[in-house]
C-alpha positions as CSV (number, residue, x, y, z in Angstrom):
1,X,-3.2,38.3,25.5
2,X,-6.4,39.4,24.7
3,X,-4.9,42.4,22.3
4,X,-2.5,40.0,20.7
5,X,-5.5,37.3,19.6
6,X,-8.7,39.5,20.0
7,X,-10.2,36.4,22.2
8,X,-11.2,36.7,25.5
9,X,-8.9,35.2,27.9
10,X,-11.6,33.1,29.3
11,X,-12.9,31.8,25.8
12,X,-9.0,30.5,25.5
13,X,-8.9,29.2,28.7
14,X,-11.9,27.3,28.3
15,X,-11.0,25.0,25.6
16,X,-7.4,25.0,26.6
17,X,-5.7,21.6,28.5
18,X,-4.9,22.5,32.0
19,X,-1.2,21.8,31.9
20,X,-0.6,23.3,28.5
21,X,1.6,26.7,28.0
22,X,-1.3,28.7,26.8
23,X,-3.7,27.7,29.6
24,X,-0.7,28.8,32.3
25,X,-0.7,32.1,30.2
26,X,-4.2,32.8,30.7
27,X,-4.5,31.7,34.4
28,X,-1.6,34.3,34.7
29,X,-3.2,37.0,32.9
30,X,-6.6,36.7,34.4
31,X,-6.2,34.3,37.8
32,X,-8.6,31.6,36.5
33,X,-9.3,29.3,33.2
34,X,-12.5,28.4,32.2
35,X,-15.1,30.1,33.5
36,X,-17.1,31.4,31.0
37,X,-18.6,34.8,30.6
38,X,-22.1,33.5,30.3
39,X,-21.4,32.3,34.3
40,X,-21.3,36.0,35.1
41,X,-23.9,37.6,32.9
42,X,-25.1,35.6,30.1
43,X,-28.4,34.0,31.4
44,X,-30.5,33.3,28.2
45,X,-30.5,31.9,24.7
46,X,-30.1,33.7,21.7
47,X,-33.5,33.2,21.2
48,X,-37.1,32.0,23.0
49,X,-37.9,28.5,22.2
50,X,-40.0,28.0,19.0
51,X,-43.4,27.8,19.2
52,X,-44.8,24.0,18.5
53,X,-48.4,25.0,18.6
54,X,-48.8,24.6,14.5
55,X,-47.3,21.1,14.4
56,X,-48.9,17.6,14.9
57,X,-46.6,14.9,16.7
58,X,-49.3,12.8,15.8
59,X,-48.9,13.0,12.0
60,X,-45.1,11.5,12.1
61,X,-45.8,8.7,15.1
62,X,-48.8,7.3,14.2
63,X,-47.1,4.9,11.9
64,X,-44.6,3.8,14.5
65,X,-46.4,2.8,17.7
66,X,-44.3,-0.3,19.3
67,X,-41.5,0.7,16.7
68,X,-38.1,1.9,17.8
69,X,-37.7,5.4,17.0
70,X,-33.8,5.6,16.3
71,X,-34.3,5.6,12.6
72,X,-37.5,7.7,12.1
73,X,-36.8,11.4,10.9
74,X,-38.4,13.7,13.5
75,X,-39.0,17.6,12.1
76,X,-36.4,19.8,13.9
77,X,-39.2,21.6,15.8
78,X,-39.5,18.9,18.1
79,X,-35.9,19.3,19.0
80,X,-34.4,21.2,21.9
81,X,-30.8,23.3,20.3
82,X,-28.2,20.5,21.9
83,X,-26.8,17.5,20.6
84,X,-27.4,14.4,22.4
85,X,-23.7,14.6,23.3
86,X,-24.2,18.0,24.9
87,X,-27.2,16.3,27.0
88,X,-25.1,13.5,28.0
89,X,-22.5,16.1,29.7
90,X,-25.3,17.3,32.1
91,X,-24.3,14.2,34.0
92,X,-21.9,16.6,35.2
93,X,-23.8,19.4,36.7
94,X,-23.3,18.0,40.7
95,X,-19.6,17.1,40.3
96,X,-19.4,18.7,43.5
97,X,-21.0,15.1,44.7
98,X,-18.1,13.7,43.4
99,X,-15.5,15.8,45.1
100,X,-17.1,15.2,48.5
101,X,-17.0,11.4,47.7
102,X,-13.1,11.4,47.1
103,X,-13.0,13.4,50.6
104,X,-14.8,10.7,52.6
105,X,-13.1,7.9,54.5
106,X,-15.8,5.5,55.0
107,X,-16.7,3.4,52.4
108,X,-20.9,3.7,53.4
109,X,-20.3,7.1,53.5
110,X,-19.4,7.4,49.9
111,X,-21.6,5.3,48.6
112,X,-24.2,7.3,49.4
113,X,-23.2,10.3,48.1
114,X,-22.1,8.6,45.2
115,X,-25.9,7.1,44.9
116,X,-27.2,11.2,45.0
117,X,-25.0,11.9,42.3
118,X,-26.5,9.2,40.2
119,X,-29.8,10.8,41.0
120,X,-28.4,13.8,40.3
121,X,-27.2,13.0,37.0
122,X,-31.0,12.2,35.5
123,X,-32.4,15.7,37.2
124,X,-32.0,17.8,34.4
125,X,-34.5,15.8,32.6
126,X,-37.7,17.3,34.7
127,X,-39.9,19.3,32.3
128,X,-37.1,18.7,29.3
129,X,-39.5,17.6,26.7
130,X,-37.7,18.6,23.5
131,X,-35.5,15.6,21.8
132,X,-31.8,16.5,21.7
133,X,-30.3,16.5,18.3
134,X,-29.0,13.1,16.9
135,X,-25.2,13.4,16.7
136,X,-23.7,12.5,13.4
137,X,-21.3,10.1,13.5
138,X,-17.9,11.0,14.5
139,X,-19.3,14.3,16.2
140,X,-17.7,15.2,19.1
141,X,-18.0,17.2,22.5
142,X,-15.5,18.6,24.6
143,X,-16.5,20.5,28.2
144,X,-13.6,21.6,30.5
145,X,-14.6,23.5,33.6
146,X,-11.5,24.5,35.7
147,X,-13.7,25.8,38.3
148,X,-15.2,22.5,39.0
149,X,-11.7,20.5,38.4
150,X,-13.0,18.1,35.4
151,X,-13.1,18.0,31.6
152,X,-14.9,15.5,29.6
153,X,-14.7,14.4,26.3
154,X,-17.5,12.8,24.2
155,X,-17.6,11.2,20.8
156,X,-20.4,9.4,18.7
157,X,-19.0,5.9,18.2
158,X,-21.7,4.1,16.3
159,X,-24.7,5.5,14.0
160,X,-26.8,2.5,13.5
161,X,-27.1,1.4,16.4
162,X,-26.5,4.9,17.9
163,X,-24.0,5.0,20.9
164,X,-22.4,8.0,22.2
165,X,-19.2,7.2,24.4
166,X,-17.8,9.9,27.2
167,X,-15.3,10.0,29.6
168,X,-14.7,12.5,32.5
169,X,-12.0,13.0,34.5
170,X,-10.5,15.0,37.3
171,X,-7.8,18.1,36.6
172,X,-6.3,16.5,39.8
173,X,-6.6,13.0,38.9
174,X,-8.9,12.6,41.9
175,X,-11.7,10.5,39.8
176,X,-12.8,9.1,36.1
177,X,-16.5,9.1,35.2
178,X,-17.3,7.2,32.1
179,X,-19.6,5.2,29.9
180,X,-21.5,4.7,26.8
181,X,-25.2,4.9,25.9
182,X,-27.3,3.3,23.8
183,X,-30.8,4.7,24.0
184,X,-33.4,2.9,22.7
185,X,-37.1,4.8,22.0
186,X,-40.0,3.6,21.2
187,X,-43.5,5.0,20.8
188,X,-46.7,3.2,22.8
189,X,-49.7,5.5,21.4
190,X,-50.0,8.1,24.1
191,X,-45.8,7.9,25.4
192,X,-42.3,7.6,24.3
193,X,-40.3,5.5,26.6
194,X,-36.3,6.2,26.4
195,X,-34.2,3.0,28.0
196,X,-31.0,4.7,28.3
197,X,-28.7,1.0,27.8
198,X,-25.5,1.3,28.7
199,X,-23.1,1.2,32.0
200,X,-22.3,4.3,33.8
201,X,-18.7,3.8,35.5
202,X,-17.3,6.4,38.4
203,X,-13.8,5.7,39.9
204,X,-12.4,7.2,42.8
205,X,-8.8,6.9,42.1
206,X,-7.4,7.9,45.8
207,X,-9.4,5.0,47.2
208,X,-9.0,2.5,44.4
209,X,-12.9,2.0,44.1
210,X,-15.0,1.6,41.2
211,X,-18.8,2.2,41.3
212,X,-21.0,0.9,38.4
213,X,-24.9,1.5,37.4
214,X,-27.3,1.9,34.9
215,X,-29.8,4.8,34.6
216,X,-33.8,4.0,35.0
217,X,-36.0,4.0,32.4
218,X,-37.4,7.6,31.0
219,X,-41.2,8.3,29.7
220,X,-42.5,11.1,28.2
221,X,-46.4,11.2,28.5
222,X,-49.4,12.7,26.7
223,X,-47.1,13.0,23.5
224,X,-50.6,13.3,21.5
225,X,-52.7,15.5,23.7
226,X,-52.6,17.2,26.9
227,X,-49.5,18.7,28.9
228,X,-46.4,16.9,28.6
229,X,-44.7,15.2,31.6
230,X,-41.8,13.0,32.5
231,X,-41.6,10.3,34.7
232,X,-38.4,8.0,35.5
233,X,-38.6,4.5,36.7
234,X,-37.0,1.2,37.3
235,X,-34.7,-0.1,39.7
236,X,-30.9,1.1,39.9
237,X,-28.3,-1.0,41.3
238,X,-24.5,0.6,42.2
239,X,-22.1,-1.7,43.4
240,X,-18.9,-1.1,44.7
241,X,-16.5,-3.3,43.0
242,X,-13.8,-3.2,45.9
243,X,-15.9,-3.2,49.2
244,X,-18.7,-5.5,47.9
245,X,-21.2,-2.6,48.7
246,X,-24.3,-2.2,46.8
247,X,-26.9,0.5,46.7
248,X,-30.2,-0.3,45.6
249,X,-32.4,2.5,44.3
250,X,-36.4,2.1,43.3
251,X,-37.4,5.3,40.9
252,X,-41.1,5.0,41.5
253,X,-43.8,4.9,38.7
254,X,-46.2,7.7,39.3
255,X,-49.5,5.3,40.6
256,X,-52.6,6.3,41.5
257,X,-53.4,9.9,42.0
258,X,-49.9,10.5,41.1
259,X,-48.7,10.0,45.1
260,X,-45.6,8.4,43.8
261,X,-44.4,10.9,41.2
262,X,-40.9,11.3,41.2
263,X,-40.1,9.6,44.1
264,X,-36.9,7.6,45.0
265,X,-36.3,4.9,47.6
266,X,-33.9,2.4,48.4
267,X,-30.6,1.2,50.6
268,X,-27.1,0.5,50.9
269,X,-26.1,-2.5,52.0
270,X,-22.7,-4.4,53.1
271,X,-21.2,-7.4,51.5
272,X,-23.1,-9.1,54.5
273,X,-26.2,-7.7,52.8
274,X,-26.9,-6.2,56.0
275,X,-28.7,-2.6,55.7
276,X,-26.8,0.1,56.4
277,X,-28.8,3.5,55.4
278,X,-31.9,4.0,53.7
279,X,-32.1,6.2,51.1
280,X,-35.1,8.6,49.7
281,X,-36.2,11.6,48.0
282,X,-37.6,12.8,44.7
283,X,-35.2,12.9,41.5
284,X,-36.5,16.5,41.0
285,X,-35.6,17.9,44.3
286,X,-33.5,16.1,46.7
287,X,-32.3,13.3,48.3
288,X,-31.8,11.8,51.9
289,X,-30.1,9.5,54.0
290,X,-31.4,7.7,57.1
291,X,-30.5,4.9,59.6
292,X,-32.5,2.1,58.5
293,X,-33.9,1.7,62.3
294,X,-35.5,5.1,62.7
295,X,-36.5,4.7,59.2
296,X,-38.8,1.5,59.6
297,X,-39.9,3.3,63.2
298,X,-41.0,6.2,61.4
299,X,-43.0,4.2,58.8
300,X,-44.9,2.2,61.5
301,X,-45.6,5.6,63.3
302,X,-47.0,7.1,60.3
303,X,-49.1,3.7,59.9
304,X,-50.5,4.0,62.8
305,X,-51.6,7.6,62.9
306,X,-53.0,7.2,59.0
307,X,-50.4,10.2,58.2
308,X,-49.2,10.7,54.5
309,X,-46.4,12.3,53.0
310,X,-47.5,15.2,51.0
311,X,-48.2,15.3,47.3
312,X,-46.4,16.3,44.3
313,X,-48.8,19.5,43.3
314,X,-45.9,21.7,43.0
315,X,-44.7,19.5,39.8
316,X,-48.0,19.2,38.1
317,X,-48.6,23.3,38.2
318,X,-49.2,24.5,34.6
319,X,-46.3,26.7,35.4
320,X,-42.8,25.6,36.3
321,X,-42.9,26.1,40.2
322,X,-39.9,27.7,42.5
323,X,-37.9,24.4,43.8
324,X,-39.6,23.7,46.6
325,X,-39.4,20.5,48.9
326,X,-42.5,18.2,49.1
327,X,-40.7,15.3,50.5
328,X,-41.1,14.8,54.0
329,X,-38.0,14.4,56.1
330,X,-37.7,12.5,58.6
331,X,-36.0,13.4,61.9
332,X,-32.5,12.3,61.9
333,X,-31.7,12.3,57.9
334,X,-29.0,13.8,56.5
335,X,-29.5,15.9,53.1
336,X,-27.5,14.6,50.6
337,X,-28.5,16.4,47.7
338,X,-30.4,19.5,46.5
339,X,-31.4,20.2,43.0
340,X,-29.9,23.8,41.6
341,X,-33.3,26.2,41.3
342,X,-33.7,26.7,37.5
343,X,-33.5,30.5,36.0
344,X,-36.8,32.2,35.9
345,X,-37.5,32.1,32.3
346,X,-36.7,28.3,31.9
347,X,-40.0,27.9,30.3
348,X,-38.9,30.0,27.4
349,X,-35.3,28.7,27.0
350,X,-37.0,24.8,26.7
351,X,-36.9,24.0,30.3
352,X,-32.6,24.5,30.6
353,X,-31.1,24.5,33.7
354,X,-28.4,27.4,34.2
355,X,-25.7,25.0,33.7
356,X,-27.6,23.3,30.3
357,X,-28.1,27.1,29.1
358,X,-24.2,27.6,28.5
359,X,-23.3,24.6,26.8
360,X,-23.6,26.0,23.1
361,X,-21.6,29.1,24.1
362,X,-19.4,29.3,20.9
363,X,-16.6,32.6,22.1
364,X,-14.9,34.1,19.3
365,X,-12.1,32.7,18.1
366,X,-12.6,29.2,20.0
367,X,-13.3,27.8,16.5
368,X,-9.4,27.3,15.6
369,X,-9.0,25.4,19.5
370,X,-11.9,23.2,19.2
371,X,-11.9,19.9,17.4
372,X,-13.8,20.5,13.7
373,X,-15.9,17.7,14.8
374,X,-17.4,19.9,17.9
375,X,-21.1,19.9,18.5
376,X,-20.6,23.9,19.0
377,X,-20.0,24.1,15.2
378,X,-23.1,22.4,14.1
379,X,-25.0,24.7,11.8
380,X,-28.4,23.2,12.4
381,X,-28.5,23.4,16.2
382,X,-26.6,26.6,16.0
383,X,-29.5,28.2,13.6
384,X,-32.2,26.8,15.8
385,X,-30.8,28.6,19.3
386,X,-30.9,31.5,17.3
387,X,-35.0,30.7,16.6
388,X,-34.3,30.2,12.8
389,X,-36.3,27.2,12.3
390,X,-36.5,26.9,8.6
391,X,-32.7,27.2,8.3
392,X,-32.4,24.8,11.0
393,X,-34.2,22.5,9.1
394,X,-32.8,22.6,5.9
395,X,-29.1,22.5,7.6
396,X,-30.4,19.0,9.6
397,X,-31.4,17.8,5.8
398,X,-28.1,18.6,4.6
399,X,-26.2,17.1,7.4
400,X,-28.1,14.0,7.3
401,X,-27.9,13.5,3.5
402,X,-23.9,14.0,3.5
403,X,-23.4,11.3,6.7
404,X,-25.6,8.9,4.3
405,X,-23.1,10.0,0.9
406,X,-20.0,9.5,3.3
407,X,-21.3,5.9,4.4
408,X,-22.5,4.9,0.8
409,X,-19.0,5.7,-0.3
410,X,-17.1,3.7,2.6
411,X,-19.6,0.9,1.6
412,X,-18.2,1.2,-2.0
413,X,-14.9,1.4,-1.2
414,X,-15.2,-1.5,1.4
415,X,-14.1,0.6,4.7
416,X,-15.3,0.6,7.8
417,X,-15.8,3.6,10.1
418,X,-12.6,4.3,12.4
419,X,-13.7,5.8,15.9
420,X,-11.5,8.3,16.8
421,X,-11.1,9.2,20.3
422,X,-12.5,5.7,22.0
423,X,-12.3,1.8,20.9
424,X,-14.4,-1.1,22.1
425,X,-12.7,-2.7,24.9
426,X,-13.6,-4.6,28.1
427,X,-14.7,-2.8,31.0
428,X,-11.8,-4.2,34.0
429,X,-15.0,-3.8,36.4
430,X,-17.8,-5.5,34.9
431,X,-16.0,-7.7,32.2
432,X,-18.5,-6.7,30.0
433,X,-17.7,-4.9,26.4
434,X,-17.5,-1.3,26.5
435,X,-16.4,2.0,24.6
436,X,-13.2,3.1,26.2
437,X,-11.2,6.6,26.0
438,X,-7.9,5.9,24.5
439,X,-6.5,9.3,25.4
440,X,-4.9,12.2,23.3
441,X,-7.8,14.3,22.6
442,X,-6.3,17.2,24.5
443,X,-3.3,17.4,22.5
444,X,-5.4,19.0,20.4
445,X,-4.3,17.3,17.1
446,X,-7.1,17.2,14.8
447,X,-5.7,16.9,11.7
448,X,-7.5,13.4,10.8
449,X,-10.6,14.6,11.9
450,X,-13.3,13.4,9.7
451,X,-15.2,16.7,8.0
452,X,-18.8,16.2,9.1
453,X,-20.4,19.6,9.3
């Protein structure tokens, strides 16, 4: 097959539907599908992170205090070489937790693993201070991971306000994970606050269960002066709509002296509001589960002895540390999730995880298999990834002007934008409006896709 097409087998399989004829052929030839070469040896981006030392974010943001930032044009140097749609796909880095939840027979056991997944979904944001590229209207991103048993499609369904919709599904019909995100960004003088409005829905099809939640707030500190650092805070409620079980997670704000930085604590309660498990840990490291009585007894003994949990010195060091646990483990606790260590050179690669490094890879001849709206084909992101800041900046301006011109044309002709793969509907579990996947993307009929690049 490689001799015929001049395309690596893995590259063809990566973007193919699992049940297509070519995918089956790839499987017979190579023994696997969608295992990108980067996972075996491609460990770096084509170029290291572009220096931001000669640029002042203050000159741009000083007139924007208290404003919503989605309409503010930022220089490309403050970006990272990924689209926000690709950033969303990082929710799937710890898909093994969904598979584990599917395999469990007890609803409380499933809930605690789903809670760990909800925490893990924001873990890649640790130290990620670069801004992802704003998706163009109609932009898409697909990710098929045969080794992890899922495929994902996302689409930018609205530009003002910016809304990104995504849908991931198990290749064995075990689960679906979907939602839409409307990120609201505000600048408060020293920090940028991001509110990820939108509901996450995880359906475990075997158990006929649906879980919903919203992500915590995110804040990037020291925008003007000092070392940038990120905290997540707020209450996240995960609801099992079939059983009535609920998990309440408190992402704690940093607090005095940084003692609460990155901490997450909460509990699982059944429909009668009885506490069944306590969940604790850090969203940057790990999450544990323990019996509520054991937890309370431990806290009482800790107060009597005057003991304190270890602080978060490792996270505040100048150099990116190796992942090491700073969570005090309560005897009798069960480990739910531990973060995957980042590559040693992550700090020079926009603090990307090993998973994120692979997201923009474009194998030879993949272009004819991808939708023409896929993020991998965006020239500004590609130029930044290659270290060409001038080309990235000029291409970003060209694409934004092309988008504005298309909007003017539609306005003149009194046409409304029509989404391709998602449509507004009602989330059957919450009753609220939601962007729902209409299907058909993996049939690969891209003839009516817009020309956005």
